[in-house]
TITI-995393 format. One record per residue (C-alpha): residue number from 1; residue in three letters; chain; x, y, z. Coordinates in steps of 0.5 Angstrom, whole numbers, always signed. Example, Ala and Ser with C-alpha at 12.3 -4.5 7.8 and 13.67 -1.06 7.14 Angstrom:
2
[atom 1, "ALA", "A", [+25, -9, +16]]
[atom 2, "SER", "A", [+27, -2, +14]]
This chain:
89
[atom 1, "MET", "A", [-118, +48, -40]]
[atom 2, "GLY", "A", [-112, +50, -42]]
[atom 3, "GLU", "A", [-112, +56, -38]]
[atom 4, "GLU", "A", [-107, +58, -33]]
[atom 5, "GLU", "A", [-109, +61, -27]]
[atom 6, "PRO", "A", [-106, +68, -26]]
[atom 7, "LYS", "A", [-100, +68, -21]]
[atom 8, "TRP", "A", [-101, +73, -16]]
[atom 9, "TYR", "A", [-94, +72, -11]]
[atom 10, "ASP", "A", [-88, +74, -14]]
[atom 11, "GLU", "A", [-85, +67, -12]]
[atom 12, "GLU", "A", [-90, +64, -16]]
[atom 13, "LYS", "A", [-87, +68, -22]]
[atom 14, "GLU", "A", [-82, +65, -26]]
[atom 15, "MET", "A", [-75, +70, -29]]
[atom 16, "PRO", "A", [-74, +69, -36]]
[atom 17, "GLN", "A", [-68, +66, -38]]
[atom 18, "VAL", "A", [-64, +72, -41]]
[atom 19, "TRP", "A", [-66, +75, -34]]
[atom 20, "ALA", "A", [-63, +69, -30]]
[atom 21, "TRP", "A", [-57, +69, -35]]
[atom 22, "VAL", "A", [-56, +77, -33]]
[atom 23, "THR", "A", [-57, +77, -25]]
[atom 24, "ILE", "A", [-53, +71, -25]]
[atom 25, "THR", "A", [-47, +75, -30]]
[atom 26, "LEU", "A", [-48, +82, -26]]
[atom 27, "PHE", "A", [-47, +78, -18]]
[atom 28, "SER", "A", [-41, +75, -21]]
[atom 29, "ALA", "A", [-38, +81, -25]]
[atom 30, "ALA", "A", [-39, +84, -18]]
[atom 31, "ILE", "A", [-37, +80, -13]]
[atom 32, "LEU", "A", [-30, +80, -18]]
[atom 33, "GLY", "A", [-29, +87, -18]]
[atom 34, "TYR", "A", [-30, +87, -11]]
[atom 35, "GLY", "A", [-24, +83, -11]]
[atom 36, "ILE", "A", [-19, +86, -15]]
[atom 37, "VAL", "A", [-21, +93, -11]]
[atom 38, "THR", "A", [-18, +89, -5]]
[atom 39, "TYR", "A", [-12, +86, -9]]
[atom 40, "LEU", "A", [-10, +94, -12]]
[atom 41, "LEU", "A", [-12, +98, -5]]
[atom 42, "VAL", "A", [-10, +93, +1]]
[atom 43, "ASP", "A", [-2, +93, +2]]
[atom 44, "ASP", "A", [+2, +87, +4]]
[atom 45, "GLY", "A", [+5, +89, +12]]
[atom 46, "PRO", "A", [+11, +88, +14]]
[atom 47, "ARG", "A", [+15, +83, +15]]
[atom 48, "GLN", "A", [+17, +82, +22]]
[atom 49, "TRP", "A", [+20, +75, +22]]
[atom 50, "ASP", "A", [+28, +75, +24]]
[atom 51, "TYR", "A", [+32, +68, +24]]
[atom 52, "ARG", "A", [+39, +70, +26]]
[atom 53, "THR", "A", [+45, +66, +25]]
[atom 54, "LEU", "A", [+43, +60, +24]]
[atom 55, "ALA", "A", [+48, +54, +25]]
[atom 56, "ASP", "A", [+50, +50, +21]]
[atom 57, "ALA", "A", [+56, +45, +23]]
[atom 58, "PRO", "A", [+52, +38, +22]]
[atom 59, "ALA", "A", [+53, +36, +29]]
[atom 60, "ASP", "A", [+48, +42, +31]]
[atom 61, "SER", "A", [+42, +40, +27]]
[atom 62, "ILE", "A", [+37, +39, +30]]
[atom 63, "TYR", "A", [+35, +32, +25]]
[atom 64, "ASN", "A", [+42, +30, +29]]
[atom 65, "THR", "A", [+42, +23, +29]]
[atom 66, "THR", "A", [+48, +21, +34]]
[atom 67, "LEU", "A", [+46, +21, +42]]
[atom 68, "PRO", "A", [+48, +27, +46]]
[atom 69, "LYS", "A", [+54, +24, +51]]
[atom 70, "LYS", "A", [+51, +26, +58]]
[atom 71, "PRO", "A", [+43, +28, +59]]
[atom 72, "ALA", "A", [+42, +34, +61]]
[atom 73, "LYS", "A", [+38, +34, +69]]
[atom 74, "ALA", "A", [+32, +39, +68]]
[atom 75, "PRO", "A", [+33, +44, +73]]
[atom 76, "PRO", "A", [+27, +44, +79]]
[atom 77, "GLN", "A", [+22, +48, +76]]
[atom 78, "ILE", "A", [+18, +50, +83]]
[atom 79, "ALA", "A", [+20, +52, +91]]
[atom 80, "PRO", "A", [+19, +45, +94]]
[atom 81, "LEU", "A", [+12, +47, +99]]
[atom 82, "PRO", "A", [+14, +49, +106]]
[atom 83, "GLY", "A", [+15, +43, +111]]
[atom 84, "THR", "A", [+16, +38, +105]]
[atom 85, "GLY", "A", [+23, +38, +107]]
[atom 86, "THR", "A", [+28, +31, +106]]
[atom 87, "GLY", "A", [+28, +32, +114]]
[atom 88, "THR", "A", [+24, +28, +121]]
[atom 89, "LYS", "A", [+18, +29, +123]]
């Protein structure tokens, strides 16, 4: 009654606790090692931004709280279609 049946399949077999910790440690060390090697071997790319000269006057700031004197009218974006002019029918 006290005997266990032999385990025939791999999924039924248990790994000893020491080897489970060794496996976890090796996987963790491999991931950390890969990250460190990648960090050391891959160079930074060139920086390509150019901010040019930024306006320093308070009136030129985008955060200005005063309204403009006269709002600019937007120009037409596309030409009117033929035959839809302002003339009479």
